[in-house]
C-alpha positions as CSV (number, residue, x, y, z in Angstrom):
1,M,84.3,100.5,127.1
2,P,85.3,97.0,125.8
3,A,87.4,94.8,128.1
4,V,90.8,94.0,126.8
5,D,93.7,91.8,127.8
6,P,96.5,94.2,128.6
7,S,99.1,91.7,127.3
8,Y,97.4,91.5,123.9
9,D,99.5,92.6,121.0
10,S,97.8,92.2,117.7
11,E,101.0,93.1,115.8
12,Q,103.1,90.4,117.5
13,G,105.2,88.7,114.9
14,L,104.7,91.4,112.2
15,H,108.1,93.1,113.0
16,D,110.0,90.0,112.1
17,V,109.3,90.1,108.3
18,P,112.2,91.6,106.2
19,A,110.9,94.4,104.1
20,T,112.5,93.2,100.9
21,T,111.0,89.7,100.8
22,P,107.8,88.4,99.3
23,E,106.7,87.7,102.9
24,A,106.8,91.4,103.6
25,E,104.6,92.2,100.7
26,A,102.2,89.4,101.8
27,M,102.2,91.0,105.3
28,W,101.2,94.4,103.9
29,R,98.6,92.9,101.6
30,G,97.1,91.1,104.6
31,I,97.0,94.3,106.6
32,L,95.5,96.4,103.7
33,L,92.9,93.8,102.6
34,G,91.9,92.7,106.0
35,T,93.0,89.1,105.6
36,D,95.4,89.5,108.6
37,P,93.0,89.3,111.6
38,R,95.6,90.8,113.9
39,Y,95.5,94.3,112.4
40,R,91.8,94.1,111.5
41,D,90.7,93.1,115.0
42,N,93.1,95.5,116.7
43,H,91.7,98.5,114.7
44,A,88.1,97.4,115.4
45,L,88.9,97.4,119.1
46,L,90.9,100.6,119.3
47,S,88.5,102.7,117.1
48,R,85.8,102.1,119.7
49,L,87.9,103.5,122.6
50,P,87.0,107.2,123.3
51,G,89.7,109.9,123.0
52,A,91.7,112.1,120.7
53,P,94.1,112.6,119.1
54,R,94.6,109.1,117.7
55,C,97.2,107.0,115.9
56,Y,97.0,107.7,112.2
57,M,97.1,104.0,111.4
58,C,95.4,102.0,114.1
59,S,93.3,104.7,115.7
60,A,94.6,104.1,119.2
61,P,93.6,107.1,121.3
62,F,96.5,109.1,122.9
63,K,94.3,111.1,125.3
64,G,91.0,110.7,127.0
65,A,89.6,107.7,128.8
66,G,90.4,105.3,126.0
67,A,94.1,106.2,126.2
68,V,94.4,104.4,129.5
69,V,93.4,101.1,127.9
70,A,95.6,101.8,124.8
71,R,98.7,102.5,127.0
72,R,98.1,99.2,128.9
73,M,98.3,97.5,125.4
74,G,101.7,99.3,124.9
75,R,100.2,101.9,122.5
76,H,101.3,105.4,123.3
77,P,102.6,108.2,121.0
78,W,106.0,107.1,119.6
79,A,108.7,109.6,120.5
80,K,110.2,109.5,116.9
81,N,106.8,110.3,115.3
82,P,103.9,111.3,117.6
83,H,101.3,110.7,114.8
84,Y,101.7,106.9,115.3
85,C,101.6,104.7,118.3
86,S,104.6,102.7,119.4
87,A,103.4,99.4,117.9
88,C,102.4,100.9,114.5
89,F,105.6,102.9,114.1
90,L,107.7,99.9,114.6
91,V,105.9,98.2,111.7
92,L,106.4,101.3,109.5
93,E,110.0,101.8,110.5
94,Q,111.1,98.2,110.2
95,Q,108.9,97.1,107.3
96,H,109.7,99.4,104.3
97,G,107.4,98.1,101.7
98,G,103.7,97.8,100.8
99,A,101.4,96.3,98.2
100,E,99.2,97.4,95.4
101,V,95.5,97.3,96.3
102,E,92.2,98.9,95.3
103,C,91.4,101.7,97.7
104,S,89.8,105.2,97.8
105,L,91.8,108.4,98.2
106,F,90.4,111.5,100.0
107,F,91.8,115.0,99.8
108,A,90.1,118.0,101.5
109,D,91.5,121.5,100.8
110,I,90.7,124.9,102.3
111,R,89.5,127.1,99.4
112,G,90.9,130.6,99.2
113,S,93.3,130.1,102.0
114,T,95.7,132.7,100.7
115,S,92.9,135.4,100.8
116,L,91.7,134.0,104.1
117,A,95.2,134.4,105.7
118,E,95.5,137.9,104.3
119,K,92.4,139.1,106.3
120,M,93.6,137.9,109.7
121,S,96.7,137.6,111.9
122,P,99.0,134.6,111.6
123,T,97.8,133.4,115.0
124,E,94.1,133.7,114.0
125,F,94.8,131.8,110.8
126,R,96.6,129.1,112.8
127,R,93.5,128.7,115.0
128,I,91.4,128.2,111.8
129,L,93.9,125.5,110.6
130,D,93.9,123.8,113.9
131,R,90.1,123.7,114.0
132,F,90.0,122.3,110.5
133,Y,92.6,119.7,111.4
134,D,90.6,118.7,114.5
135,A,87.3,118.5,112.5
136,A,88.9,116.5,109.7
137,A,90.7,114.1,112.0
138,K,87.4,113.4,113.9
139,V,85.4,112.8,110.8
140,L,88.1,110.6,109.1
141,H,88.6,108.4,112.2
142,E,84.8,108.0,112.6
143,H,84.7,106.8,109.0
144,E,87.6,104.4,109.6
145,A,90.2,106.0,107.3
146,I,93.9,105.8,107.6
147,L,94.9,109.5,108.1
148,D,97.8,110.0,105.7
149,K,98.8,113.6,106.5
150,F,97.9,117.2,107.1
151,V,100.0,119.4,104.8
152,G,99.4,123.1,104.7
153,D,95.7,123.7,104.3
154,E,95.0,120.1,103.2
155,A,93.9,116.8,104.8
156,V,94.7,113.5,103.1
157,A,93.3,110.1,103.9
158,I,93.2,106.5,102.6
159,F,90.2,104.2,102.8
160,I,91.4,100.6,102.5
161,P,89.4,97.3,102.2
162,A,90.7,96.1,105.6
163,L,88.7,98.7,107.4
164,S,85.7,99.2,105.0
165,G,85.5,96.0,102.9
166,D,84.3,96.7,99.5
167,Q,82.5,99.8,100.8
168,H,85.7,102.0,101.0
169,A,84.4,104.3,98.3
170,S,81.1,104.7,100.1
171,R,83.0,105.5,103.3
172,A,85.1,108.1,101.6
173,V,82.1,109.8,100.1
174,A,80.3,109.7,103.4
175,A,83.3,111.2,105.1
176,G,83.3,114.0,102.5
177,R,79.7,114.8,103.2
178,A,80.3,114.7,106.9
179,L,83.3,117.1,106.7
180,L,81.3,119.5,104.6
181,R,78.6,119.6,107.3
182,A,81.2,119.8,110.1
183,T,82.7,122.9,108.6
184,G,79.4,124.6,107.9
185,N,79.6,124.3,104.1
186,G,76.1,124.5,102.6
187,E,74.6,126.4,105.6
188,Q,72.8,129.7,104.9
189,D,75.1,131.6,107.2
190,G,78.1,130.3,105.4
191,P,80.9,128.0,106.5
192,W,83.4,128.8,109.2
193,V,86.0,127.6,106.7
194,P,85.3,127.0,103.0
195,I,86.6,123.6,101.8
196,G,86.6,121.5,98.6
197,I,87.0,117.8,98.6
198,G,88.1,115.2,96.0
199,V,87.5,111.4,96.2
200,H,88.8,108.9,93.7
201,T,88.9,105.0,93.7
202,G,91.5,102.9,92.0
203,I,94.7,100.9,92.4
204,A,97.4,102.5,94.6
205,F,100.6,101.3,96.2
206,V,100.0,101.6,99.9
207,G,102.7,101.1,102.5
208,A,105.6,102.6,104.5
209,V,107.9,105.1,102.9
210,G,110.6,107.4,104.3
211,E,113.4,106.9,106.7
212,G,113.7,107.1,110.5
213,P,111.4,109.7,112.1
214,S,110.0,110.6,108.6
215,T,108.6,107.1,108.1
216,T,104.9,107.2,107.3
217,V,102.2,105.1,105.7
218,T,101.0,106.7,102.5
219,A,99.6,105.9,99.0
220,L,101.4,106.3,95.7
221,G,100.2,106.3,92.1
222,D,98.0,108.1,89.6
223,I,94.9,107.6,91.9
224,V,96.6,110.0,94.4
225,N,97.3,112.6,91.8
226,V,93.7,112.6,90.5
227,A,92.2,112.9,94.0
228,A,94.6,115.8,94.8
229,R,93.7,117.6,91.5
230,L,90.0,117.1,92.3
231,A,90.3,118.8,95.7
232,S,92.1,121.7,94.0
233,A,89.3,122.0,91.3
234,A,86.4,121.8,93.8
235,G,84.6,125.0,94.6
236,P,83.8,125.9,98.2
237,G,81.3,123.4,99.5
238,E,81.8,120.9,96.7
239,L,82.7,117.2,96.9
240,L,84.0,116.0,93.5
241,V,83.7,112.2,93.1
242,T,85.2,110.5,90.1
243,A,83.0,108.2,88.0
244,E,84.9,105.2,89.4
245,A,84.3,106.2,93.0
246,A,80.7,107.3,92.3
247,R,80.0,103.9,90.7
248,A,81.5,102.0,93.6
249,A,79.7,104.2,96.2
250,Q,76.4,104.2,94.2
251,V,76.2,107.9,94.0
252,E,73.5,108.3,91.4
253,T,72.4,112.0,91.8
254,G,74.3,115.2,91.4
255,E,75.7,117.5,88.7
256,R,77.9,115.8,86.1
257,R,81.1,117.5,84.9
258,E,84.1,116.6,82.8
259,L,87.2,118.3,84.1
260,E,90.6,119.0,82.6
261,L,93.0,118.2,85.3
262,K,96.7,119.2,85.2
263,G,98.8,116.3,84.0
264,K,95.9,114.2,82.6
265,S,95.6,113.6,78.9
266,E,91.9,113.1,79.0
267,R,89.0,114.8,80.7
268,V,88.0,113.3,84.0
269,P,84.2,112.8,84.5
270,V,83.0,113.6,88.1
271,V,79.8,113.8,90.1
272,V,79.4,117.0,92.2
273,V,78.0,116.4,95.7
274,R,76.9,119.3,97.9
275,V,75.5,119.1,101.4
276,A,72.1,120.4,100.4
277,E,71.8,117.7,97.8
278,A,73.5,114.9,99.8
279,A,71.5,111.9,101.1
280,A,72.1,110.6,104.6
281,P,75.7,109.3,104.9
282,A,76.4,105.7,104.4
């Protein structure tokens, strides 16, 4: 476990920037692109500490051995929103704003969840959802994503340059492959939960939205809509990667399709990745 100075606060000074000023946008751009060393170095440290669950933004562990170190740094689940640590939530709550950056969006969706729920009790279905959430959170944190949200039977994550450099598309595709394997998709005996995944790369507005306890870091824009539609269009065990993301991630093999996605005026070309066809993750 890396040694840390318990008085270290990588976000010191970030709370003082008004959200409506150019300085606030510059602050968010620095966080998202990795030019602000405070957030970049902090995430690099916290992501190496063992434990789960973790802060959606900085990966500070809330339980396990690493949580002891995180708490000494003042990072514990924030009472207003337990998905974030105290330091990150202050940034989100006080700095409403963000910046437009190139990033990669990741949506994973349980396929046939309505039929699945029909065949079991509500408690059994909840156990399946909890297991899916746990598997997705583990994979996404391991691949250095910002976990946007779990909503219904879906997991949403953002891969930003600050955490992946210009490899954010590769990380998103690798996370998709890893989650397919973690859920048993592609195995002869069948998955313990069937999922489909969509990955798209482009420009999105990423920042803090919402008020009070509902404040969260999220992505907005057409890139989000495309990634969400891809997850809905993916069959069980399929990872659909747009041409933009495939080019950035250097995905050169796989079935090619052109999809008609709801709300899109033109067909969207994608590469279909399956576990059996997937190379070792990046």
